[in-house]
C-alpha positions in Angstrom: 43.6 -22.5 -17.0 40.4 -23.4 -15.3 38.8 -24.3 -18.7 41.8 -26.5 -19.6 41.6 -28.2 -16.1 37.9 -29.0 -16.6 38.4 -30.1 -20.2 41.0 -32.7 -18.9 39.6 -33.6 -15.5 35.9 -34.2 -16.5 36.6 -36.7 -19.4 39.0 -38.6 -17.1 36.4 -38.8 -14.4 33.8 -40.1 -16.7 36.3 -42.6 -18.3 37.2 -44.1 -15.0 33.8 -43.9 -13.3 34.8 -41.2 -10.8 31.6 -39.3 -11.4 29.6 -42.0 -9.6 28.5 -41.7 -6.0 31.3 -42.7 -3.6 33.9 -43.2 -6.4 36.3 -40.8 -4.6 36.6 -43.3 -1.8 37.2 -46.3 -4.1 41.0 -47.0 -4.1 40.7 -49.3 -7.1 39.1 -46.7 -9.3 41.5 -44.0 -8.3 44.4 -46.3 -8.8 43.1 -47.2 -12.2 43.1 -43.5 -13.1 46.6 -43.0 -11.6 48.2 -45.9 -13.4 46.1 -45.6 -16.6 46.8 -41.9 -17.2 49.9 -41.2 -15.0 51.3 -38.2 -17.0 48.0 -36.4 -17.2 47.3 -36.9 -13.5 50.7 -35.7 -12.5 50.2 -32.6 -14.6 46.9 -31.8 -12.9 48.5 -31.7 -9.4 50.7 -28.6 -10.1 47.9 -27.0 -12.0 45.6 -27.3 -9.0 48.4 -25.9 -6.8 48.9 -22.9 -9.1 45.1 -22.2 -9.1 45.2 -22.1 -5.3 48.1 -19.6 -5.3 46.5 -17.4 -8.0 43.2 -17.2 -6.2 45.0 -16.0 -3.1 46.8 -13.4 -5.2 43.5 -12.2 -6.7 42.1 -11.8 -3.2 45.1 -9.7 -2.1 44.4 -7.5 -5.2 40.8 -7.1 -4.0 42.1 -6.1 -0.6 43.7 -3.0 -2.0 40.4 -1.8 -3.4 38.1 -2.6 -0.4 40.3 -2.3 2.7 39.6 1.4 3.3 35.8 1.2 3.1 35.2 -2.4 4.3 38.1 -3.3 6.6 36.3 -6.1 8.5 34.9 -7.8 5.4 38.2 -7.5 3.7 40.0 -9.1 6.7 37.6 -12.0 6.8 38.0 -12.4 3.0 41.8 -12.7 3.2 41.5 -15.1 6.1 39.0 -17.5 4.4 41.0 -17.3 1.1 44.2 -18.1 3.0 42.5 -21.1 4.7 41.2 -22.4 1.4 44.5 -22.0 -0.3 46.4 -23.7 2.6 44.0 -26.7 2.6 44.2 -27.1 -1.1 48.0 -26.9 -1.1 48.3 -29.5 1.7 45.7 -31.7 0.0 47.7 -31.7 -3.3 51.0 -32.4 -1.5 49.3 -35.3 0.4 47.8 -36.6 -2.9 51.1 -36.6 -4.7 52.8 -38.6 -1.9 49.8 -40.8 -1.2 49.1 -41.9 -4.7 52.8 -42.7 -5.3 52.6 -44.8 -2.1 49.4 -46.5 -3.2 50.9 -47.4 -6.6 53.5 -49.6 -4.9 51.1 -51.2 -2.3 49.9 -54.8 -2.5 46.7 -54.0 -0.6 45.3 -50.6 -1.7 42.1 -51.1 0.3 44.0 -49.9 3.4 44.1 -46.4 1.8 40.4 -45.8 2.1 40.8 -43.7 5.3 43.5 -41.7 3.5 41.1 -41.0 0.6 38.4 -40.0 3.1 40.8 -37.5 4.6 41.6 -36.1 1.2 37.9 -35.8 0.4 37.2 -34.0 3.6 40.1 -31.6 3.0 38.9 -30.8 -0.5 35.4 -30.2 0.7 36.7 -27.9 3.5 38.8 -26.0 0.9 35.8 -25.5 -1.3 33.6 -24.5 1.6 36.2 -21.9 2.7 36.5 -20.6 -0.8 32.7 -20.4 -1.0 32.8 -18.0 2.0 35.5 -16.1 0.2 33.4 -15.5 -2.8 30.4 -14.4 -0.7 32.7 -12.0 1.1 34.0 -10.7 -2.3 30.4 -10.0 -3.3 29.5 -8.2 -0.1 32.7 -6.2 0.0 32.3 -5.3 -3.7 28.7 -4.2 -3.1 29.4 -2.2 0.0 32.3 -0.3 -1.5 31.2 -0.2 -5.2 34.7 -1.4 -5.9 33.5 -4.1 -8.4 30.7 -4.1 -11.0 27.3 -5.0 -9.5 26.7 -8.0 -11.8 30.1 -9.4 -11.0 29.3 -9.2 -7.3 26.1 -11.2 -7.8 27.9 -13.8 -9.9 30.4 -14.4 -7.0 27.5 -14.4 -4.6 25.8 -17.3 -6.5 29.0 -19.2 -6.8 29.8 -18.7 -3.2 26.4 -19.9 -1.9 26.6 -23.1 -3.9 30.2 -23.7 -2.9 29.2 -23.3 0.8 26.3 -25.7 0.7 27.8 -28.0 -1.9 29.2 -30.5 0.6 25.7 -31.2 1.9 24.5 -32.9 -1.3 26.1 -34.9 -4.1 25.1 -34.8 -7.8 26.6 -37.7 -9.7 26.6 -39.0 -13.2 25.6 -36.9 -16.2 23.7 -34.4 -14.1 26.8 -33.8 -11.9 28.9 -33.3 -15.0 26.5 -30.7 -16.4 26.3 -28.8 -13.1 30.2 -28.9 -12.9 30.5 -27.5 -16.4 27.9 -24.7 -15.8 29.4 -23.5 -12.6 32.9 -24.0 -13.9 32.2 -21.7 -16.9 30.5 -19.2 -14.6 33.6 -19.2 -12.4 35.8 -18.7 -15.4 33.7 -15.7 -16.6 33.7 -14.2 -13.1 37.4 -14.8 -12.6 38.4 -13.3 -16.0 36.1 -10.3 -15.5 37.5 -9.7 -12.0 41.1 -10.0 -13.4 40.3 -7.3 -16.0 38.8 -5.0 -13.4 41.8 -5.3 -11.1 44.3 -4.8 -14.0 42.4 -1.7 -15.2 42.3 -0.3 -11.6 46.1 -0.9 -11.3 46.7 0.9 -14.6 44.6 3.8 -13.5 46.8 4.5 -10.5 49.1 7.4 -10.9 52.8 6.6 -11.2 55.0 7.2 -8.1 56.8 10.1 -9.7 53.4 11.8 -10.5 52.3 11.2 -6.9 55.5 12.7 -5.6 55.2 15.8 -7.8 51.5 16.2 -6.7 52.6 16.0 -3.1 55.2 18.7 -3.6 52.7 21.1 -5.0 
């Protein structure tokens, strides 16, 4: 899903000049994207919402594996993941309503503060998720609940997400960095999903647990 999202979003950004510095605050460019590719843009909104929900569900799956040995790290992990998901969901809802309103406005320049608010909300969501990934790494390392290399992958992704709002890489270089870290995130997410699924399958069935308790 993330690969498909990147494969669609990155070409659109390059086509409409949204990979340039400050393009996210330019109502004209964003409106050109919205009116030029309306179906694709409207499809990306629910995909982003679904990704936010899935990341929260993954964190809740990690909670089952790390809660006993790292309770405080796990609590912080769930809190930061919930904050990130909430910010992303609210941002997407505001985007859906806001872009629809912009499409019918005579003077779209008045929406620049709105776009700044959306940008800040997106940066805050990424920042919170960065802390979530760092906490996943530390919780995994301290409990040995996750493979060591996977923990380090999340640590790298988390650090760059946390400090990402302090600098901006635009143009071709920004696209390359986005692709590299997007692919790293895909590999880490798929690997984590496989680990969680195997752990769930390894759990004894309720009937087996009840029989063992009676013995």
